[in-house]
C-alpha positions, 0 to 999 in steps of 0.5 A, spaced: 248 172 310 244 180 312 238 182 311 234 187 312 227 188 315 222 192 312 215 192 314 210 191 321 208 183 318 213 180 323 211 185 330 213 185 336 218 180 334 222 184 328 222 191 327 223 195 320 229 197 320 232 191 325 238 187 322 238 179 322 243 174 321 240 169 316 244 161 316 243 158 309 240 152 308 239 151 316 235 146 318 227 147 319 223 147 324 215 150 326 216 156 329 223 157 326 224 164 323 226 164 316 227 168 310 225 165 304 223 168 296 216 171 295 213 166 290 210 172 286 218 176 285 222 171 286 227 177 287 224 179 293 226 176 300 221 176 305 221 175 313 216 169 316 214 164 321 214 157 320 208 155 323 208 147 320 209 143 315 204 141 309 204 137 303 212 137 302 212 145 303 212 150 308 206 153 311 209 160 313 205 165 317 206 173 318 207 174 326 202 181 324 196 178 321 194 186 320 200 189 318 199 193 311 202 188 304 202 182 309 204 177 305 205 169 307 201 162 305 194 164 306 197 168 299 200 164 296 199 156 299 206 153 302 212 154 299 216 147 297 224 147 301 227 151 295 224 158 296 227 158 302 233 161 302 235 160 311 234 159 318 234 166 322 239 165 327 240 172 331 237 180 330 244 184 330 242 191 330 239 195 333 243 193 339 239 192 346 242 193 352 239 190 359 240 195 365 240 192 372 236 194 377 
């Protein structure tokens, strides 16, 4: 599955306009980036970092807690596994090239 990042809540790891490959049903561990359904609007997807497992659900956090419009588990609590769509496996756009110096 492909997902486009919108907003600044995951800076510096992800920027608005980045494109991600997401593996549905992949195992989840703390530290992983995941795509989940926003509890208040399940038609919207959010990209967050898994912080820990809590009470049968997952606590998800933004990397940039000061981003305007940020929504994460501090707002809606732990999400049940059924709300997680998949784990981010790769940022494929924009391309990043390394230069030898």
